[in-house]
C-alpha positions, 0 to 999 in steps of 0.5 A: 213845245214852249208854253207860258207861264206868266207874261214874261217866262215861259216853262223852262223857268219851272222846269228846275225851278229854285225858289227864286224862279218861282218867286220870280213867275209869280210877281210876273202873274201878279204884276201883269195879270191883276195888277196892271188890270187893276190900276188901269180900271181903278183910274175910270170913273166907274171904279168903285163898280169893278172894285170887288170883282177884281178883288175876287180874281186876286183872290182865284189866282193866288189860290190856283198859284198856290195849288200848282207851286205845292203840286209842282214841289211836291213832285220834286 
């Protein structure tokens, strides 16, 4: 069973990951789960009200990704 680890990559990308593979997945997650929604929200009239939520979500995503990468690297 294939699981998506980001919008563009499946879990097979991280089976035997190189540093470039991890960076690709991280970049894809940040671009599609953080920056694209942030850009959409910031173009709206009430964007100032949503900005703190976007920033907080970015910190949460970065924390989750760094924990997962750290755990994965310890297994190698």
